[in-house]
VONU-854432 format. One line per 10 residues: number of its first residue (from 0); their letters; for each residue x, y, z of C-alpha. Coordinates in Angstrom, 2 decimals. Layout:
// VONU-854432
NUM = a = X Y Z | ...
END
This chain:
// VONU-854432
0 = xxxxxxxxxx = 0.00 0.00 0.00 | 2.75 2.43 1.00 | 4.79 1.49 -2.06 | 1.79 2.12 -4.30 | 1.22 5.51 -2.72 | 4.87 6.44 -3.14 | 4.80 5.39 -6.77 | 1.71 7.51 -7.32 | 3.39 10.47 -5.65 | 6.46 10.08 -7.90
10 = xxxxxxxxxx = 4.25 9.99 -10.98 | 2.53 13.18 -9.81 | 5.93 14.79 -9.30 | 7.05 13.84 -12.81 | 3.82 15.26 -14.19 | 4.41 18.54 -12.36 | 7.97 18.71 -13.66 | 6.70 18.18 -17.19 | 4.19 21.02 -16.77 | 6.90 23.31 -15.39
20 = xxxxxxxxxx = 9.13 22.38 -18.32 | 6.40 23.26 -20.81 | 5.73 26.58 -19.04 | 9.47 27.34 -19.13 | 9.66 26.55 -22.86 | 6.61 28.67 -23.65 | 7.97 31.60 -21.66 | 11.34 31.29 -23.36 | 9.67 31.23 -26.76 | 7.50 34.26 -25.96
30 = xxxxxxxxxx = 10.46 36.28 -24.68 | 12.65 35.47 -27.69 | 9.73 36.26 -30.00 | 9.22 39.65 -28.33 | 12.93 40.45 -28.62 | 12.90 39.40 -32.27 | 9.91 41.63 -33.06 | 11.43 44.53 -31.14 | 14.71 44.09 -33.03 | 12.86 43.98 -36.36
40 = xxxxx = 10.84 47.11 -35.63 | 14.00 48.98 -34.54 | 15.75 47.89 -37.73 | 12.85 49.08 -39.86 | 12.86 52.53 -38.21
END
């Protein structure tokens, strides 16, 4: 029973890490995209 619970907890932890990883990737993408657009608009002007 305890082993099963621990296994479940580990799975939950892995799931949370995956979500955090996706959030990190999305944020990174958004920031680089903003910088890219800013750079482009500065270059145009």
